[in-house]
C-alpha positions in Angstrom: -25.8 -180.9 -14.1 -27.0 -179.2 -17.2 -29.9 -180.9 -18.8 -29.3 -181.9 -22.5 -31.0 -179.5 -24.9 -34.1 -180.8 -26.5 -34.2 -181.4 -30.2 -37.6 -180.8 -31.8 -38.6 -183.0 -34.6 -41.2 -180.5 -35.9 -41.1 -176.7 -35.9 -44.3 -174.8 -36.7 -43.4 -171.4 -38.1 -46.0 -168.8 -39.3 -43.4 -166.9 -41.2 -43.2 -168.4 -44.7 -43.6 -167.2 -48.2 -47.1 -166.5 -49.4 -46.3 -168.5 -52.6 -45.0 -171.5 -50.6 -47.2 -174.6 -51.3 -45.2 -176.7 -48.8 -45.4 -179.6 -51.2 -42.7 -181.5 -49.4 -44.6 -181.2 -46.2 -47.8 -182.2 -47.9 -46.1 -185.3 -49.3 -45.0 -186.3 -45.7 -48.7 -186.2 -44.8 -49.8 -188.2 -47.8 -51.4 -190.8 -45.5 -53.6 -188.1 -44.1 -54.7 -187.2 -47.6 -55.6 -190.8 -48.2 -57.6 -190.9 -44.9 -59.5 -187.7 -45.9 -60.2 -189.1 -49.4 -61.5 -192.4 -47.9 -63.6 -190.5 -45.4 -65.2 -188.3 -48.1 -65.8 -191.3 -50.3 -67.4 -193.5 -47.6 -69.5 -190.7 -46.1 -71.1 -190.2 -49.5 -72.8 -193.6 -49.2 -73.7 -193.6 -45.5 -77.4 -194.4 -45.1 -78.0 -194.8 -48.8 -79.7 -197.8 -50.5 -78.1 -197.6 -53.9 -74.6 -196.6 -52.8 -72.2 -195.9 -55.8 -75.1 -196.3 -58.2 -76.0 -192.7 -57.4 -72.9 -191.6 -59.3 -74.5 -193.1 -62.4 -78.1 -191.9 -61.6 -77.2 -188.3 -61.2 -75.6 -187.7 -64.7 -78.2 -189.9 -66.4 -81.2 -188.0 -64.9 -79.5 -184.6 -65.5 -78.8 -185.6 -69.1 -82.4 -186.7 -69.7 -83.7 -183.4 -68.3 -81.3 -181.4 -70.5 -82.3 -183.5 -73.5 -85.9 -182.8 -73.0 -85.7 -179.1 -72.0 -82.8 -177.8 -74.1 -82.9 -180.4 -76.9 -86.6 -181.0 -77.5 -88.2 -177.8 -76.2 -85.6 -175.1 -76.6 -84.1 -176.9 -79.6 -80.5 -175.7 -78.9 -78.0 -176.9 -81.5 -75.3 -179.5 -80.7 -73.2 -179.0 -83.8 -74.5 -182.2 -85.3 -73.4 -184.4 -82.4 -75.9 -186.9 -80.8 -77.7 -184.7 -78.3 -77.6 -187.4 -75.5 -73.8 -187.7 -75.9 -73.3 -184.0 -76.2 -75.2 -183.2 -73.0 -73.6 -186.2 -71.1 -70.1 -184.9 -72.0 -71.0 -181.5 -70.6 -72.7 -182.9 -67.4 -69.7 -185.2 -66.7 -67.2 -182.3 -66.7 -69.5 -179.8 -65.0 -70.3 -182.2 -62.1 -66.6 -182.6 -61.3 -65.8 -178.9 -61.4 -68.8 -177.7 -59.5 -68.6 -180.3 -56.7 -64.9 -179.7 -56.3 -65.3 -175.9 -56.2 -68.2 -175.9 -53.7 -66.5 -178.4 -51.4 -63.2 -176.6 -51.5 -64.7 -173.3 -50.8 -65.7 -174.4 -47.3 -62.2 -175.6 -46.3 -61.7 -173.2 -43.4 -65.3 -173.0 -42.1 -66.0 -176.7 -42.4 -62.8 -177.8 -40.8 -62.3 -175.1 -38.1 -62.7 -177.7 -35.3 -59.8 -179.9 -36.7 -57.6 -176.9 -37.6 -57.9 -175.5 -34.1 -56.7 -178.6 -32.4 -54.2 -180.4 -34.7 -51.5 -179.1 -37.0 -51.0 -180.4 -40.5 -50.5 -178.6 -43.8 -53.8 -176.9 -44.5 -53.4 -177.6 -48.2 -54.0 -181.3 -47.4 -57.8 -180.6 -47.0 -58.6 -178.9 -50.4 -56.3 -181.4 -52.2 -58.1 -184.3 -50.6 -61.4 -182.8 -51.8 -60.2 -182.5 -55.4 -58.9 -186.1 -55.3 -62.0 -187.6 -53.8 -64.2 -185.9 -56.4 -61.8 -187.2 -59.0 -62.9 -190.7 -58.0 -66.5 -189.8 -58.5 -65.6 -188.3 -61.8 -63.9 -191.5 -62.8 -67.2 -193.4 -62.3 -69.2 -190.9 -64.3 -66.5 -190.8 -67.0 -67.0 -194.5 -67.4 -70.6 -193.9 -68.1 -69.7 -191.4 -70.7 -67.3 -193.9 -72.3 -70.0 -196.5 -72.5 -72.4 -194.0 -74.3 -69.5 -192.8 -76.5 -68.7 -196.4 -77.5 -72.3 -196.9 -78.6 -72.4 -193.8 -80.8 -68.9 -194.6 -82.1 -70.0 -198.0 -83.3 -72.9 -196.2 -85.1 -70.4 -193.8 -86.7 -71.8 -190.7 -85.0 -68.8 -190.0 -82.8 -65.5 -189.0 -84.5 -62.6 -188.9 -82.0 -59.2 -187.5 -82.9 -55.7 -187.1 -81.5 -56.9 -184.5 -78.9 -58.3 -187.4 -76.8 -54.7 -187.7 -75.5 -55.2 -184.2 -73.9 -58.0 -185.5 -71.6 -55.7 -185.9 -68.5 -54.5 -182.3 -69.1 -58.2 -181.1 -69.3 -59.0 -182.8 -66.0 -55.9 -181.4 -64.3 -56.8 -177.9 -65.5 -60.4 -178.3 -64.1 -58.9 -179.5 -60.8 -56.5 -176.6 -60.6 -59.3 -174.1 -61.5 -61.6 -175.5 -58.8 -58.7 -175.5 -56.3 -57.6 -171.9 -57.0 -61.1 -170.4 -57.0 -62.1 -172.6 -54.1 -59.2 -171.4 -51.9 -60.0 -167.8 -52.7 -63.6 -168.2 -51.6 -62.6 -170.4 -48.6 -60.3 -167.6 -47.4 -62.9 -164.9 -47.9 -65.8 -166.8 -46.2 -63.8 -166.9 -42.9 -64.7 -163.2 -42.6 -67.6 -162.7 -45.0 -70.0 -165.6 -44.4 -72.5 -164.3 -47.0 -70.1 -165.3 -49.7 -70.9 -169.0 -49.1 -74.5 -168.5 -50.2 -73.5 -166.2 -53.0 -71.1 -168.8 -54.4 -73.8 -171.5 -54.6 -76.0 -169.2 -56.6 -73.0 -167.9 -58.7 -72.0 -171.5 -59.6 -75.5 -172.2 -60.9 -75.4 -169.1 -63.1 -71.8 -169.9 -64.2 -73.0 -173.1 -65.8 -75.1 -171.1 -68.3 -72.0 -169.0 -69.1 -70.1 -172.2 -69.9 -70.7 -174.4 -73.0 -72.3 -177.2 -71.1 -75.7 -177.3 -72.9 -74.7 -175.4 -76.0 -71.7 -175.2 -78.4 -69.7 -171.9 -78.6 -70.4 -171.8 -82.3 -74.1 -171.0 -81.5 -73.2 -167.8 -79.7 -73.4 -164.4 -81.5 -70.2 -162.5 -82.2 -69.7 -160.5 -79.0 -70.7 -163.3 -76.7 -68.6 -165.7 -78.6 -65.5 -163.6 -78.1 -66.4 -163.1 -74.5 -66.8 -166.9 -74.0 -63.2 -167.4 -75.0 -62.1 -165.8 -71.7 -64.1 -168.2 -69.7 -61.4 -170.7 -68.4 -63.8 -173.6 -68.8 -64.7 -172.8 -72.4 -61.4 -174.1 -73.9 -61.6 -177.2 -71.7 -65.2 -178.2 -72.6 -64.8 -177.4 -76.3 -61.6 -179.4 -76.4 -63.2 -182.4 -74.7 -66.2 -182.4 -77.0 -64.0 -181.9 -80.1 -61.6 -184.7 -79.0 -64.2 -187.3 -78.2 -67.2 -186.5 -80.4 -65.5 -184.5 -83.2 -67.6 -181.4 -82.9 -67.1 -177.9 -81.6 -65.5 -174.6 -82.4 -62.1 -175.5 -80.8 -58.7 -174.1 -81.4 -55.5 -174.6 -79.4 -55.5 -170.9 -78.6 -58.7 -171.4 -76.6 -57.0 -174.0 -74.4 -53.9 -171.7 -74.1 -56.1 -168.8 -72.8 -57.8 -171.2 -70.3 -54.4 -172.4 -69.0 -53.0 -168.9 -68.5 -56.2 -167.7 -66.6 -56.3 -170.8 -64.5 -52.7 -170.6 -63.4 -53.1 -166.9 -62.5 -56.2 -167.7 -60.4 -54.3 -170.6 -58.8 -51.5 -168.3 -57.8 -53.9 -165.8 -56.4 -55.6 -168.6 -54.5 -52.3 -169.8 -53.0 -51.4 -166.3 -51.8 -54.7 -165.6 -50.2 -54.9 -169.1 -48.7 -51.4 -168.9 -47.2 -52.2 -165.5 -45.8 -55.5 -166.4 -44.2 -54.4 -169.7 -42.7 -52.1 -167.9 -40.3 -55.0 -166.1 -38.5 -58.3 -167.5 -39.7 -59.1 -168.9 -36.2 -59.6 -165.3 -35.1 -62.4 -164.7 -37.6 -64.0 -168.0 -38.4 
């Protein structure tokens, strides 16, 4: 007798479009995304005394250091905004972007053991990183809101309609970190030195981003150059929306959006190409 032909419930095929995000497949693995997010969140507090309080301590201490060094000693301008609130706004946004980028950039090298044994959409890993860091951002954003409310009651913070764009700004930061992180994650499977270079590059990139200074304080050429930094429009819009200061225009946010989407598409192409054969080089 002829045995009945087996019907596979899952077919793993390496031949797919380089622009294919496999979002339907990622959605089917949403429970795995939740598990990774929970793992990252819990592992952050293992063997710590203060636990989630560290999410508050980090931006507070960083803001105080910036306040002393850049506010009191270097006397950098803040466009008339309260220095503490100005620096806290920049620190809150920068912490989310930098932590998401650095963690995403080690997707392949840091998870090679799992990837080599079990199949699941590889995009699940960088997405879970961006989401888990979003939870940390939420805690630090709450700290910013408390400080903002204090200065708002004193009449030193002047919010406007652009506060409604805050979710868009966060999404753009997440996509930027995801796109660039996937590019570096793919490249570090073959060129390990890039991992160390990225950490140094991110530190330098902060000074090219209006975290501790307003764009209006830059001289002509550097001011024009700053507009092509994808984070410039995001940071300036955030500070303008919540504090009411900054050299912001919708065109800046438009430039940021276009550049971020281009980098995201490049990241998707490189990521999809490398995931087919990264086990041979990692």
